[in-house]
C-alpha positions, 0 to 999 in steps of 0.5 A: 023918934023916942022909944015907948016907955023907957027913961029918956036921956035928957041931956041938952043937944046942940044939933036940935035947937037945945031940945033934950035928947030923945034916946033911950037911957042906960043906968046912968040915966043918959044915953050911950053918946051923952054919957058913955061908961069910959070908966068901965071900958078896956080901951080908949081909942086904939089904946088899953088903960093898962098900956097907959098906966104901964107908960106912966110907971116906967116914965116914973121909974127911969125918972127916978134911976136919971136921980139915983144916976146923977147923985152917983156921978156927984159923989164920983166926981168929989173922990179922986182917983190919985 
């Protein structure tokens, strides 16, 4: 049931035979189900966006440290202890 005087979402719905969605729209022009505000939310599922960013940074740091370690090992192989 559409809300009187409110701007409607208008997204094409699969369940209603392709009829437009009649839910009230948010500022972005879509309803909460068809155009939510993912980019503004702190969490997605059970994981915070900050935690995902931190893990990505940690993986990059680990790759860098492995590369440095390999480089050191290659240099030390060339040097003989005798």
